[in-house]
N, C-alpha and C positions, 0 to 999 in steps of 0.2 A: 091455265096456270102457267107461270113462267118456268122455263127450264133452269135447273140448278147446275152450277158448275161442279165438275167432278173434284176439282181441287178443294172446293168448300166442303164437300162430303169427306174427303180424306183429312182435311184439317180438323173437322169435327171428330173424326175417329182418333186423330192424334191427341186432341185435347182430352177426350174421354180416357184414352190409354194413360196419359200423364196423371190425370186425377185418380184413376184406379190404382196405378202404381204407387202413388204417394199415399193413398189410403191403405194399401197393403202394408207398406213400410210402417205407417203409424199404428196399425193393428198389431204388428209383430212387436213393436216397441212397447205398446200398452200391455200385451200379454206377458212380456218379460219384466214388467215394472213391479215394484213393491206395492204400489197402490192397487193393482189388479189382484195381487195375492191377498191383500187385506179385505178387499170388497168381494172377491169371488168366493161365494159359498153356495153356488148353484141356486141361489134364491131368485125371486121373481125379477129383480133388476138385472142380474147376470144373464138370465134366460132371455130377457128382452134385448139386452145388448147383443147377444149372439144372433137373435132374429134380425135386429136392425142392421147388423153387419152383413148378413146375407142379403138383405134388401138393398143395401148400397151396392153390393156386387152386381145384383140383378139390374139395378137402375143404370149403372155405368156400362153394362154389357150391351144394352140396346144402342146407344150412340156410338159404341165401339164397333160392333159387328154389322149392324144394318147398313151403314154407309159403305163398308167394305164389300158387302154382298151386292149392293146397288151399283157400285162402280164396276164390279168384275163379272156380274152375271145378268140374267134376264130379270125384268121387273117382277115376274111372278115369284121368283125365289126371294126377292127382297120383301115382298108382301108376306110370304110364308114365314120368313125369318122374323119379321116384325111381329106377326101374329103370335107365333110360338113364344117368343121372348116376352111379349106383352102379357100373355096369359100367365107365364111364370112370375112376372112382376106383380100382377094383380093378386096371385096367390100369396106372394111374399107380403104384400100390403095388408091382406086380411090377417095373415099370421102375426105381423108386428102389431096391428091394431088389437087383436085378441090378447096378445101378451102384455100390451100396455094397460089393458083394462083390469088385469089381475091386481089385487091389492099389493102395493109396493113395486109394481112393474116399472113405474117411471122414477122410482126413488124420490129424490127431492127436486127433480128437474121439471120446471114448467116448459123449458125449451123442447123437451121430448114430446110433450102433449101437444103443443102448438105445431111442432113439426109434423106430427102424425096426421093432424087434420089437414094441414096444407098439402102435404105430399099425397095423401089419399085423393084429394080433389084433383091434383095435378096429374096423377097416374090415370085416373078415369078420363080426364080430358085428353091426355097424350095418346092413350090407346085408341080412342075413337076418331081423333082428329084426321089422320091420313085418309080414312074412308069418307069422312064428311067432306073433306077438301078435294079428294081425287076420285071418288067413286069406287067401284068394285076392284079395279086394278089401278091403284094410285101410281102416278109418276113419281120420280125421286123427289121433286120439289114439294110434294104433299107431305113428305115425312119431316121436312126441315123444322116446322114449328114444334113437332113432338120431340124431335131429337134435342132441340135447344131447351125445351121444357124439362126433359128428363135430365139433361146435364145440370140445369139449375137446381132441380129437386135433389139430385145426388149430392151436389155441393152443399145445399142447405142441410141435408141430413148428416153429412159429415160434420158440418159446423155444430149442429145440435148435439151430436154424439160427443164432440169435444167439450161443448159447454156443459153437458151433463156430468162430465168428469170433474169440471170445476165445482159444480154443485155437490157432487159426491165428496170431494175433498173438503168442502166447507162443512158438510155433515159429519165427516170423520173428525175434523178439528173441533167441532162443537161437542161431539160425544167424548172425545179425549179430554177436553177441558172440564166437562161435567164430571167425568169419572175421577179426574185428578182432584177436584174440589171435595169429593166425598172422602 
């Protein structure tokens, strides 16, 4: 396997940090919005959104932390970091899938359902890929496909969460229109 440049790993961590920071800002703006107050009733959709937000944090944490560990320490610590964070992400994936299956978990959003299937497959592939490519003690290059896959999955999930809010807004405007007609 080819050796990976440390600058690439640090760049990957930088991209992940930027996406994570932007996501955090978006979450705070959403929590403070009138739409969140109208939709938040601790119903299945709100519980799923909380779970999905935790999932995005876990997904962005791997491409943020693993490259930093790989650049600064021994490969064994990189493998341990990846394995621990991978298990956490898999647990979060099961949690979001379980919450999506609850009646009303996805609200009116097909984007969330499609995203859940795609990211579940991506997480499974990303977690096993370093060991398939690099054996029991993968070199830094063996993590690159997984890191990129997790960055893409985190970005896709962020987009799906945003699109679900458009769907929720559409549902609110339909319900408001119907109640005004009565």
